[in-house]
C-alpha positions as CSV (number, residue, x, y, z in Angstrom):
1,M,67.5,164.6,-13.2
2,H,66.9,168.1,-12.0
3,P,64.3,168.8,-9.4
4,Q,61.3,171.0,-10.1
5,C,62.3,174.6,-10.7
6,S,61.9,176.7,-7.6
7,S,59.4,178.9,-9.3
8,G,57.0,175.9,-9.3
9,G,57.8,174.6,-12.7
10,A,55.5,175.6,-15.5
11,S,53.0,178.3,-14.6
12,A,50.3,176.6,-12.6
13,P,48.5,174.4,-15.2
14,A,45.1,174.6,-13.5
15,S,45.1,178.4,-13.6
16,S,46.6,178.7,-17.1
17,V,43.1,178.0,-18.6
18,D,41.8,181.2,-17.0
19,R,44.7,183.4,-18.1
20,D,45.5,185.3,-21.2
21,P,47.4,182.9,-23.6
22,Q,50.1,185.5,-24.3
23,K,50.8,185.9,-20.6
24,V,50.9,182.1,-20.2
25,Y,53.4,181.9,-23.1
26,E,55.6,184.7,-21.7
27,S,55.5,183.1,-18.2
28,E,56.6,179.7,-19.7
29,Q,59.4,181.5,-21.5
30,R,60.5,183.3,-18.3
31,G,60.5,180.0,-16.4
32,L,62.4,178.1,-19.0
33,L,65.0,180.8,-19.5
34,G,65.4,181.2,-15.7
35,L,66.0,177.5,-15.4
36,L,68.6,177.5,-18.2
37,L,70.4,180.5,-16.7
38,E,70.3,179.1,-13.2
39,E,71.8,175.8,-14.3
40,F,74.5,177.3,-16.5
41,P,77.3,176.4,-17.0
42,A,75.7,173.0,-16.7
43,I,73.7,172.3,-19.9
44,L,70.3,170.6,-19.8
45,T,68.9,168.3,-22.4
46,Y,65.5,169.1,-23.8
47,R,64.0,166.2,-21.7
48,E,65.7,167.3,-18.5
49,A,64.4,170.9,-18.9
50,L,60.9,169.6,-19.7
51,T,60.9,167.3,-16.7
52,A,62.1,170.2,-14.5
53,Q,59.5,172.6,-15.8
54,V,56.2,170.6,-16.0
55,E,54.4,168.4,-13.6
56,D,53.6,165.7,-16.1
57,P,55.9,165.6,-19.2
58,E,53.5,163.1,-20.8
59,N,50.6,165.6,-20.6
60,F,50.2,167.1,-24.1
61,G,49.1,170.5,-23.0
62,E,52.0,171.0,-20.6
63,A,54.5,169.6,-23.0
64,D,53.1,171.7,-25.9
65,R,53.4,174.9,-23.8
66,F,57.0,174.0,-22.9
67,R,57.8,173.2,-26.6
68,N,56.4,176.6,-27.7
69,A,58.3,178.4,-25.0
70,A,61.6,176.7,-26.1
71,R,60.9,177.5,-29.7
72,G,60.2,181.1,-28.8
73,L,63.4,181.5,-26.9
74,I,65.4,180.0,-29.7
75,A,63.6,182.1,-32.3
76,S,64.3,185.3,-30.3
77,G,68.0,184.4,-29.9
78,L,67.8,183.9,-26.1
79,A,68.6,180.2,-26.3
80,T,70.0,177.8,-28.7
81,R,69.4,174.1,-29.3
82,Q,72.3,171.8,-30.3
83,G,70.8,168.4,-30.8
84,E,69.1,167.6,-27.6
85,L,70.9,170.3,-25.6
86,L,69.2,173.6,-24.6
87,I,71.7,176.4,-24.0
88,P,71.1,180.0,-22.9
89,S,72.6,182.3,-25.5
90,R,75.6,184.5,-24.6
91,A,73.3,187.5,-25.0
92,A,70.9,186.1,-22.4
93,R,73.7,185.3,-20.0
94,E,75.3,188.8,-20.4
95,M,71.9,190.5,-19.8
96,A,71.4,188.4,-16.7
97,V,74.9,189.5,-15.4
98,L,74.0,193.1,-16.1
99,G,71.0,192.8,-13.9
100,F,68.2,192.4,-16.4
101,D,65.4,190.2,-15.0
102,L,65.2,187.5,-17.7
103,G,63.8,184.6,-15.7
């Protein structure tokens, strides 16, 4: 398994209650995309990424925020899901190489 992301995993669960939901969502997406880009060319399973990003994968709120972030990245074309694998898209990888701050 992969250790917690250096950014502290998902955006601090305790403070996310006090934050704007859109900002929490965007923070979750940045964290997940950052993890996927950091690990590439290694490819993480959905469960490995979930475990790396949240403190308690069995906590519904944390898992739900992660799932929404993954869906958002997939819908926007920044990541793809093939079965259980989460893969940063070529576009996301190229933007990261060009210096865009994606994660």
